[in-house]
C-alpha positions as CSV (number, residue, x, y, z in Angstrom):
1,M,10.3,-0.9,-0.9
2,P,10.3,-5.1,-2.9
3,L,11.2,-6.1,1.3
4,L,8.0,-5.0,1.4
5,H,5.6,-6.8,-1.5
6,T,7.7,-9.8,-0.1
7,T,7.1,-10.2,3.0
8,G,4.4,-8.8,2.9
9,L,3.8,-11.8,0.3
10,F,4.7,-14.5,2.6
11,E,2.2,-13.4,5.6
12,G,-0.4,-13.0,3.5
13,I,0.2,-16.9,3.3
14,S,1.5,-17.9,6.3
15,F,-2.2,-16.3,7.3
16,L,-4.1,-18.1,4.1
17,L,-2.4,-21.3,5.8
18,L,-3.5,-21.2,9.6
19,L,-6.9,-20.0,8.4
20,F,-7.3,-22.7,6.4
21,V,-4.4,-26.0,7.2
22,A,-3.4,-24.9,11.1
23,M,-7.2,-24.7,12.4
24,P,-8.4,-27.3,10.7
25,L,-6.0,-29.9,12.3
26,K,-6.3,-28.3,15.6
27,Y,-10.2,-28.4,15.8
28,F,-11.2,-31.6,13.3
29,A,-7.9,-33.6,14.4
30,G,-7.4,-33.4,17.7
31,Y,-3.2,-31.5,16.2
32,P,-2.7,-28.0,18.3
33,L,0.3,-27.8,17.2
34,A,-0.1,-27.5,14.3
35,V,-2.1,-23.2,15.3
36,T,1.2,-22.6,17.5
37,V,3.7,-23.3,14.9
38,A,2.2,-21.3,12.4
39,G,0.8,-19.5,14.1
40,G,3.9,-18.3,16.2
41,L,5.5,-17.9,12.3
42,H,2.7,-15.7,11.1
43,G,3.2,-13.2,14.4
44,L,6.8,-13.1,13.1
45,L,6.0,-12.1,9.9
46,F,3.1,-9.8,10.2
47,L,5.5,-8.1,12.7
48,A,8.0,-8.0,10.3
49,Y,5.3,-7.1,7.6
50,L,4.4,-4.3,10.2
51,W,8.7,-2.9,10.6
52,F,8.9,-3.0,6.0
53,I,5.7,-0.9,5.7
54,I,6.8,1.8,9.1
55,A,10.3,2.0,6.9
56,C,9.1,2.6,3.8
57,L,6.7,5.7,5.6
58,L,9.4,7.0,7.2
59,E,12.5,7.5,4.2
60,K,9.2,8.9,2.3
61,S,9.2,6.2,-0.5
62,I,5.2,5.9,0.6
63,S,2.6,8.0,1.8
64,F,1.2,7.8,4.7
65,R,-1.9,7.0,3.7
66,Q,-0.2,4.3,1.6
67,A,0.9,3.0,5.5
68,I,-2.5,3.0,6.6
69,S,-3.5,1.4,3.7
70,A,-1.2,-1.7,4.3
71,F,-1.6,-1.9,7.7
72,L,-5.1,-2.6,6.3
73,L,-4.3,-5.6,3.6
74,G,-2.8,-6.8,7.3
75,F,-6.3,-7.6,8.5
76,L,-7.8,-9.1,5.5
77,P,-6.6,-13.4,4.5
78,T,-5.7,-12.5,1.0
79,G,-5.3,-8.5,1.8
80,T,-1.2,-8.4,1.3
81,F,-1.7,-10.0,-2.2
82,F,-3.0,-6.4,-3.7
83,L,-0.5,-4.7,-1.8
84,K,1.3,-3.7,-5.6
85,R,-2.5,-2.4,-6.6
86,I,-2.2,-0.3,-3.3
87,L,1.1,1.1,-3.3
88,G,0.7,1.8,-7.4
89,K,4.3,0.4,-8.0
């Protein structure tokens, strides 16, 4: 489960960087490569985050309800920062 927490933290940071650094660079500074790079990195981290949710669910270290909650937190910009609180560990 520590890998789930760590991946969630990095996924959350990449989401914030995408929203508050890369998107403004694209739309206000005319630098679309920022979104390409940050978006690709965020996509990989999100897939890793989902992978670890499924792995923890299959090894029964989290419940189905916790897995759904962790999944939904991944769609909020700061959601994964509250992962430890949701999982209770």
